[in-house]
C-alpha positions, 0 to 999 in steps of 0.5 A: 751515616757520616764517613767518620763513623763508617770504619769503626762500625765495619772493623769488628764485623766478620768478613762474612758481612761483606756483600758478594763475598762467597764461600770460596773467597771466605775460606781462602781469606780465613786460611790467610788469617783474615777474620774481621773487616779490620784485618782485611782493611789493613791489607794493601789493595795491590796484595788483594788484587794479586790474590783475588784479581779485580774481585779483590779490589772490590772486596777491599773497597767494601772493607773500607765502606766504598761501594759504587753499586747504584741503590735501587729503592724498594717499591711495592708491586702496584698491578699485575696483568696479562694480554694476548695478541692474536695471529688472526683477528677474531670476532668470536665472542664465545672464544673471547669470553672464555679467554677472559676467564682463563686470564682472570683465573691465572691472575687471581691465582697469582694474587693468592699465591703472593698473598695480595688482593685487588680493588680494581679490574681493567679490561682492554681490547684493541681492534684490527684498525689498532683503535684501543679501548679499556674500561675499569671498575673499582670493587671491594678488595678481593682475590676470589675468582668468582668476583673477579670473573664477574667483573671482567666479563661485565667490562668486556661486554661493555667494551665490545660494542663495535662488532669489529675484528679484535686483535688484542685482549687483556686483563689487569688488576691494580690497587694491590695490597698485601693480605688474604681474603676474609670470609664474607658471612653473607656471600662466601661459604667455608666450602668455597674457601676450601675449594680455592685452597685445594685448587691452589695446592694442585696448581702449586704442585703441578703448574697453573694450568693443572686445574681450570674452569671448563670455559678457560680450558676451552679457550686454551685448547682453541689457541693450541689448535690455532697454533697447530694449524698454523704450523701445519699450514705450509705442509697442507698447502704443499699437499694440495699443490701436488694434487693429493686432494 
């Protein structure tokens, strides 16, 4: 907007329209008889500073269309992901697959919660020597666990060929679009859709871990047990050193 249009546009507006002007400041200015931006803009900047401090100068500038706050362009979320670095490298394929399930479930819930769908799944692994590999696969847009789980596990087994210790594993969904899952008359059933709806309602009320597949839950228990062992390890070493075992 050209500069000479700014003040005529602002003048008739209520002071409520000034960004970051809170209720207390609003009622204080109203008690001074200031209702519109036109009235506020006519007050000397020095008086505004005396009444409201440095915030008064900021409000006075905004009443004159002056705001140096950087403009942050809006951008759509393009991907979402999660990954885990292990305290101890592992080759436990069953544990790794269960962790993939847990991660994918969590991300799929986030998709449905945000009413988004993905058409690309990526799985990433990092070996103990820090070699890092990833594979991705394009799929029809979806937000359903069973489709995403099948793809994520398929990618993991394609990736993990060296049978080396793994340090990190991750899952990412990309090419996100806004939308909700449409019922596939050939593959999906009303019962399956209702099951997802019920599970998500429980998660929204009690947290994302409130309900999980058994394999994903087993991975979480393994991680918790590993953390507990690491916390108790110093005490265990002390007991052994003192000859109690």
